[in-house]
N, C-alpha and C positions, 0 to 999 in steps of 0.2 A: 242859984242858976242866972236868975232875971240880971244881975249886974253883970256877967258873964255876956250873957245874949245880946243885952244892949234893947235899944226899943224899936220897934218895928213900924215902917212906913204902912206896912198892909193891915189890914182888918179882913178877918174871914167872916161869910155870910153864906147863909144855908142857900137860898136861890127860891123862886116862886114854890109854893107851898098851896095845893090846894084843897088842901083838907081830904083828900080820897076823892076828888072828881076829877081826875086828870079826865076822864073820857069824855065829859063839856069841854074843858078847855086848849086839849092838845087837838091840834089839826092838821091833815093833811091839806095843802093847797093842789086845786087841781085847775084848769085854766081861767084864765082873767074874761072879764064879758066886755064888749065893746063899752057898756054904761059904767066902765070901771069898779062895780063890784068883783066881787073874787069870789070862785065858788070852792066850797072848802066839806073836808068829809070830817065828822068827828072820830078819834080813834080810840078805838074800844077795847083791841085787844089787848092782854092782860092789866086792861083795869082793874083795881080793886073792887069798885064797885058796878055792878051791872046798870048801863045806859044802852038807851036805844041808839044807834049808829045809825047820822041821816047824812044826808048832801042835802047844801043850802046856800045860799050865797049872801057875803057878810060885805060890808064896808071896810076896805083896807087897810084903815089907817088905824085898828087896833089890833093888826095881828103883827107878832113880830117873832123873829126867828127863836127855837127853842135847843136851845143844846141840854142835850143829857148826859151822864154819867158815859153811858156807850158809845156817845159821840168823841168823846177826848181818847186822842192817841197822844204819843210822845211828842212833845213841841208841835202837834196839829191838833187843831180842834172843827169840825164841820158839822154845824145843826142839821138833823135830819128832818126835823117837823118845824111848825109852829104853835104858838100860843096864843089865846086871846087874852090879851092884856087891859081888863078891864079898872086897873087899880090906880087912883091916884097917888104918887109917889109922893107928893109933899103931905097927904094926909093920913095916908098909907089907910086908907078906906077905900072901897069901891067908887067909880066913877059916878056921881050924884044920880041919881033915877033919872028926874027929869032932863036933865042934860043928855045920857044916855038914851031916851026915847026923841028928843027933837033931832039930834046930830046924829045919831046911829041908830035907825028905827028898826034895820035888818038882824043888829048884833041884840038889840033887845028883846024881839021877839023871838030869837034863839035861845038868848037866856030864860027867857019866860017859860018857854017850853021845858026846860030843866030847872023851873023853881021848886019842885018839891024835892027835887033829887039832892039841890043844894043847901035848902032848908034842913034837911036831915044830918046833913055832916054831923062827924065826932067830935071830930076837934075841937078843944074846948080857947083855943086861939081862936079857930075862924068862928066861933059861936059866938065869943066876945066881939070879932068884927061884925057881925052880922049885928048884933043888939045896936051898935049904934051906926050903921051902914047899912049900906044896899044886901042884898040876901047873895050876890053873887062874889061878894068881897073875897079875898085872897090873903093868905099870909106873907112873907118875906120879902114885901117888894116897898123898895124906897128908892131914894134919889140914886144910889149905888147900885142900884139894878141897872140904868143908865148910862152909868160911866163910861166913858169913851176908850177906855183901855183896862181890860181885866188879867188879872193871874187865874187860872181857871184847873182845878185839878179832880181827878174820880174820887168821889166820897165814900168808897168802901173801902173797907181794911184789906190791905197789900203789903206787901214784902217791898215794896218800891214806891215812889211816888210818880205817878202818870199826870203831866203838866204842861199847859200850851197857854201862851198870851193871846188874848182876842182882840178882836178892833169890831168897829162897824163892819156888819155884813150885809153890803148894798148900803141901804138909806138907814139902814134901822140898826140898834144895839142890838147881840142878840142877849136874852134871857136863859137862867138856867134853871134847874129844877134841883130838889134836895139831894141827889144822890153825884150831881157834878157842882161842888163849891168854888167858889170864887172869894179872889182878893184885891182889894182897887188901894189905888195910891190915892 
């Protein structure tokens, strides 16, 4: 069968996996402030783990459009939320804690507020990442996450394939979560 199908130019990836802490990383963007900070509210509805719902200001540099499975339609995908992307795609661990504290103090304070919740994540993959990196590390992030073009499809079992091609959304590439799989060339 492999011989008939041939080699594929695409490779599939899971997408951003918070290890059960979506309520910390998924954000709704509220108005931007004149000083450049962005007002955000964490999205806690439907989260596996209960976390405090807060509204706060963050530096915009680490906020990326989040594409969930429900955001993908046939030939069309539109992100409905944002994700706080504190992962270094090269090292595949969270951004160094000292760097985060110095460059993004508001983001550091936000994550520190949820440190206990983040350290309690049960995912073995996340636990291994936290052993070698910061407590806010997540799984499924690499250079491919920031590819300029991706084919995305809904990850749930269905009778048909629902897919779309996405590029940059504004200035930043979309990130996807595990129920929205993607492939890159």
